[in-house]
N, C-alpha and C positions, 0 to 999 in steps of 0.2 A: 631314394634317400640314401645317404652315405655318411657314416659316422667317422670321426677322426681315427686315423690309423697310423701305426708305425709298421710300414711294410718291410722294412729291412731287418726285422727280427728273424734271424736265420736259425731259429730253433729247429727247423725242419724244412723239408722240400716244399715247394709250392703246393698249396692245398685249398680246398673249399670245405666249409662246414655248412651243411644244409639243414633246414627245418621246414616242415609243412608241405613237402612235395611227395607225391607218389612216384614210384620207380620210373615210369615212362617219362615223366617230366625231368627227373634227375638225370636220366640218360641223355636227354636233349640238351640240358644245361651243361653236363660234363663234356659232351661232344663239342659244343660251341667254345667253351672255355679252354679245353685242351688244344683245340685247333688255333685259338688266338695265341696261346702261350708257346706252342710248338716245342714243348718239353714235358717230361713226366709231371703228372698232377695227381695228388692224393685226394681221396674223397672220404668225408666223414659225415655222419648223421647225428643230430641231436634228438631225433624223434624217439620218444619213449624213455629218454635219459635226461630229462630237464633238470634233475637234481645234481647231475655231475658238473664238475667245473669244466671250463673250456679246455684247460690243459688235459684233464682226464679224457674228454671226448676226442681230443686230437691224438690219443694213443690207443683208442679202441680199434679192434680189427673187425668187429662185426657191426654191420650197418643194417638198420631197419628204416624203411621209408613209409610214411603215411601222410595222407592229406590232412592239413591242419592250418589254422590261422594263428598268428600272422605267418607269412612266408618270410624266411630269413636266409641270407647267404652271407657267410663270413669269409673274407679273403685272408689267406695266410701266406706270407712271404711272396706276395705278388706286388710288383712295382706300380706306381701311379699311372704311368703311360700304358701299361698292360691293362690296368683296371678300366681306363677310358676306352680302350679297344673292346674289352669284354662288354662294357655297358652299351656301347654302340652296336654290338653284334648279338645282344641277348635275344634268344629265340622269341619271336612274336607270338608263338603258339603257347607260351608259358606265361602265367601271371608273374609280373615283376615283383620281386621281394623287397624287403628292407635290406639294403646292402650295408655291410660294416666290415671292419678290419680288425684283426688281432692286434691288441696293444699290450704294452707292459702292464697297464692298469687292469684291463678286463680279462686277462688270461686266467686269473684266479677266481673269477666270478663263477657262480653256477649259471647254467644256461638260462634258468628261470629269471635270475637277476638281470642278465643281459637282455633278455626279451622284454622285461618290464622297463628297463632303461630305454631301449630302442622305441618302444611304444610311446613313452613319455616325450622323447625327443621328436618323434613324428607328430604327435599332437601339438607340441609347441610350434613346430615349423608350419603346420597347416593353419594354426591360429594366426601366425604372423602374416601368412599370405592373404588372409581375409582382411587384414587391417589396411 
């Protein structure tokens, strides 16, 4: 699943914000995405910091990784074509997350609010598929 995104927000270098993955899975994800991009990629984690805003999380230098549900990956300053390549190359050994992108709208949300929004969106689309 992928939520609407404004990929051209150039507030920072290309990055991913991850939630719900342990370190070994994050390493596999990071390796795949950085190889698709072929440029520097920053890595941020929301684990244990769900009350922080997305903007705050994207400025933190300490990352903590832990297994949790749902699994989420947010793309930051990554172009649509690159995202398609990443989605096609996503490691098969790792559970696929809910994918989303940083937007002007969601950057000020807490991660908890983002997670709730993504789960509602996922439930809506799953219900639509059944119709």
